[in-house]
Backbone bond lengths (Angstrom), bond angles and torsions (degrees), N, CA, C in turn:
res aa  C-N    CA-C-N  psi(-1)  N-CA   C-N-CA  omega(-1)  CA-C   N-CA-C  phi
1 M - - - 1.452 - - 1.524 109.73 -
2 T 1.301 115.97 135.86 1.452 119.35 177.08 1.524 109.39 -86.12
3 K 1.306 113.21 164.27 1.466 118.66 -179.92 1.526 111.28 -58.59
4 N 1.344 116.98 -42.28 1.465 120.59 -178.73 1.516 113.01 -67.54
5 S 1.317 117.17 -32.60 1.459 118.04 -179.88 1.533 111.30 -75.86
6 M 1.329 117.12 -24.34 1.460 120.60 177.57 1.527 111.31 -74.97
7 F 1.329 115.75 -33.48 1.460 121.70 -177.62 1.525 108.93 -129.11
8 P 1.316 117.54 75.21 1.465 119.84 -173.45 1.529 114.32 -64.79
9 F 1.318 118.02 -19.55 1.461 120.28 -178.42 1.525 112.45 -109.23
10 A 1.329 117.34 16.87 1.468 121.35 -177.75 1.525 111.67 -59.78
11 H 1.320 117.93 -35.71 1.469 121.37 -178.99 1.532 112.32 -65.02
12 M 1.321 116.77 -15.92 1.457 121.03 -179.52 1.536 112.82 -91.93
13 M 1.313 117.38 -9.48 1.462 120.23 -173.71 1.527 112.93 -66.42
14 T 1.332 118.51 -42.16 1.464 119.91 -178.90 1.526 111.28 -64.15
15 P 1.331 119.36 -50.11 1.474 117.80 177.58 1.526 112.78 -60.44
16 L 1.310 117.68 -38.88 1.462 120.14 178.90 1.522 111.24 -64.77
17 M 1.333 116.09 -39.66 1.465 119.96 178.25 1.530 110.32 -66.12
18 D 1.339 116.83 -41.14 1.465 120.30 177.94 1.527 111.33 -62.25
19 I 1.314 116.72 -43.46 1.468 120.95 179.06 1.523 110.19 -63.74
20 T 1.323 116.43 -44.05 1.465 121.08 179.50 1.525 110.97 -61.99
21 M 1.339 116.39 -45.90 1.460 119.82 -179.22 1.527 111.08 -66.11
22 L 1.321 117.92 -38.22 1.458 120.17 177.33 1.530 110.21 -62.19
23 A 1.315 116.71 -41.18 1.466 120.31 178.63 1.522 111.19 -63.22
24 I 1.324 116.67 -44.24 1.473 120.78 -179.78 1.521 110.64 -65.67
25 E 1.330 116.53 -47.90 1.467 120.61 -178.47 1.523 111.22 -64.74
26 S 1.323 116.70 -37.81 1.465 120.09 178.60 1.525 111.36 -64.31
27 Q 1.327 116.09 -41.65 1.466 120.25 177.80 1.527 110.88 -62.94
28 Q 1.319 115.91 -34.96 1.465 120.59 177.89 1.532 109.72 -63.92
29 V 1.329 117.22 -45.23 1.467 121.06 178.72 1.523 110.37 -63.99
30 I 1.318 117.06 -42.66 1.465 120.32 179.20 1.528 110.44 -60.23
31 A 1.317 116.98 -44.50 1.471 120.78 179.37 1.526 110.95 -62.76
32 M 1.320 117.01 -42.69 1.470 120.57 179.70 1.527 111.10 -64.55
33 R 1.324 115.52 -42.40 1.470 118.52 179.97 1.519 111.60 -68.34
34 M 1.301 118.35 -41.95 1.459 120.97 179.46 1.531 110.71 -62.87
35 T 1.327 116.19 -38.42 1.463 119.99 176.63 1.510 110.17 -63.63
36 K 1.339 115.88 -44.71 1.465 120.53 179.11 1.532 110.33 -61.17
37 F 1.327 117.27 -42.78 1.462 120.51 179.38 1.532 111.06 -65.46
38 A 1.326 117.12 -39.71 1.461 121.26 -179.00 1.523 111.61 -66.80
39 L 1.329 116.51 -36.39 1.463 120.32 -179.82 1.520 112.26 -76.13
40 G 1.325 116.07 -22.81 1.462 120.08 179.53 1.508 111.69 74.00
41 G 1.283 115.75 -168.79 1.448 120.97 179.71 1.516 111.03 126.38
42 P 1.319 115.57 173.64 1.463 119.88 -174.21 1.530 114.84 -69.34
43 D 1.324 117.77 -23.83 1.460 119.47 -175.44 1.533 114.19 -99.35
44 V 1.330 117.51 10.23 1.462 121.11 -178.63 1.532 111.19 -66.03
45 A 1.310 117.26 -44.02 1.471 120.36 179.99 1.524 110.05 -63.04
46 R 1.315 116.11 -40.16 1.470 120.26 178.97 1.530 110.33 -63.98
47 E 1.313 117.25 -39.82 1.468 121.32 179.11 1.530 110.50 -64.34
48 A 1.317 117.70 -40.38 1.462 121.39 178.47 1.527 110.74 -64.44
49 E 1.331 116.44 -42.71 1.464 120.60 177.35 1.533 110.67 -63.48
50 L 1.321 115.97 -43.37 1.455 121.32 179.80 1.520 110.78 -62.66
51 M 1.319 116.39 -40.90 1.459 121.83 -179.55 1.534 110.52 -57.74
52 V 1.305 116.74 -46.57 1.465 120.85 -178.59 1.529 110.80 -72.16
53 S 1.314 117.29 -46.49 1.466 119.50 -176.99 1.522 111.63 -64.71
54 E 1.333 117.98 -35.11 1.462 120.98 176.97 1.518 111.25 -63.12
55 K 1.310 116.09 -42.22 1.468 120.08 -179.01 1.529 110.90 -64.26
56 V 1.316 116.93 -44.08 1.460 121.15 179.66 1.525 109.96 -64.94
57 A 1.332 116.78 -45.88 1.466 120.24 -179.47 1.522 111.35 -63.05
58 S 1.300 117.38 -41.26 1.456 121.59 -179.52 1.525 111.05 -66.61
59 M 1.326 116.55 -40.84 1.460 120.51 177.60 1.531 110.07 -63.16
60 M 1.325 116.80 -39.74 1.461 120.53 178.78 1.532 110.81 -66.12
61 E 1.321 116.93 -39.84 1.464 120.55 178.51 1.523 111.75 -62.43
62 T 1.330 116.48 -45.65 1.468 118.54 -179.39 1.526 110.92 -70.49
63 S 1.317 117.62 -33.18 1.471 120.07 175.51 1.522 110.24 -63.35
64 K 1.316 115.74 -41.41 1.468 120.48 177.75 1.529 110.37 -63.67
65 M 1.334 117.16 -42.78 1.465 120.36 178.10 1.528 110.33 -57.82
66 M 1.322 116.41 -45.68 1.460 120.57 -178.11 1.526 111.30 -68.11
67 M 1.331 116.59 -40.07 1.463 120.75 179.63 1.526 110.59 -64.69
68 M 1.329 116.69 -44.68 1.469 120.32 -179.92 1.524 110.63 -64.06
69 A 1.297 117.07 -39.22 1.470 120.44 178.29 1.525 110.21 -65.52
70 A 1.314 117.16 -42.58 1.469 120.89 -178.99 1.522 111.19 -67.22
71 L 1.333 116.52 -45.49 1.463 119.92 -178.94 1.521 112.09 -68.70
72 G 1.339 115.51 -32.08 1.458 119.92 -179.85 1.513 112.88 -84.95
73 G 1.306 117.23 -0.42 1.457 120.75 -179.41 1.518 112.77 67.59
74 K 1.317 116.66 22.92 1.460 120.71 -178.69 1.527 110.10 -84.15
75 H 1.283 114.37 143.86 1.460 119.93 178.83 1.524 110.80 -115.94
76 D 1.340 115.96 15.46 1.468 118.88 -176.02 1.525 112.82 -95.44
77 L 1.321 117.87 -0.15 1.465 119.96 177.91 1.516 107.81 -91.47
78 D 1.304 115.15 112.28 1.455 119.20 179.95 1.516 109.58 -124.20
79 A 1.302 115.32 178.16 1.467 120.15 -179.01 1.518 111.38 -59.54
80 G 1.329 117.29 -31.13 1.463 120.80 179.74 1.512 112.62 -61.51
81 K 1.329 117.27 -39.75 1.468 120.21 179.07 1.521 111.14 -68.67
82 V 1.310 116.25 -39.21 1.470 119.97 177.01 1.526 109.52 -65.62
83 M 1.325 116.37 -42.35 1.468 121.38 179.11 1.534 110.16 -62.08
84 T 1.327 116.64 -42.74 1.468 121.06 177.95 1.517 110.67 -59.91
85 H 1.320 116.54 -42.17 1.467 121.13 178.23 1.531 111.02 -58.21
86 Y 1.333 116.29 -49.66 1.466 119.92 -178.48 1.529 111.90 -67.52
87 R 1.337 117.27 -36.88 1.467 119.02 179.71 1.522 111.36 -65.00
88 K 1.326 117.75 -36.57 1.473 120.65 177.09 1.525 110.16 -61.30
89 K 1.309 115.89 -44.50 1.470 120.57 -179.97 1.532 111.18 -63.85
90 V 1.320 116.04 -43.65 1.465 120.36 -178.67 1.525 110.44 -66.65
91 R 1.328 117.33 -43.27 1.477 119.95 178.63 1.521 111.27 -62.66
92 A 1.329 117.61 -36.30 1.463 120.96 176.77 1.527 109.77 -62.84
93 N 1.320 117.61 -38.53 1.465 121.19 176.89 1.516 111.38 -66.13
94 V 1.316 117.09 -40.66 1.468 120.43 177.74 1.522 109.65 -58.93
95 R 1.323 116.40 -47.28 1.479 120.36 -179.73 1.525 110.52 -61.99
96 R 1.338 116.85 -46.23 1.458 120.66 -177.77 1.511 112.36 -64.48
97 L 1.321 116.91 -43.16 1.461 121.04 -178.36 1.520 113.01 -75.33
98 S 1.312 117.32 -18.28 1.478 121.44 -179.72 1.514 112.92 -77.88
99 T 1.317 116.63 -16.71 1.479 118.59 -176.96 1.502 111.69 -87.37
C-alpha cells in the first residue's frame, strides 16, 4: 500500500485545519469584542469602527489578490492563501484585544 492509498484525504487536512483554526480564532475575537462592548468605556465606539473598517479593508485586500492572480494568469492563488491572510488579521486582533 502506498502512503496516498492509506490516507486518501490527507491532502485535505491542511485546508480543513486552517478553516477550523480560523473559526476558533474568530470566535475568540468575537467573544473579546462582545465583552469589551458589554463593559463599555471610552474606546468602545472606536472598537466598533475598527471592527467594520478592518473587515472592509481585508475584503478589499483579498479581492485585489484574486484580481491580480486572475489578470496575471496565475494559478497559485488558492483558498489556503486567502485563509492565511484572514488568519493573520484575526490573530492580530486576538493579540490587540488581549492587552
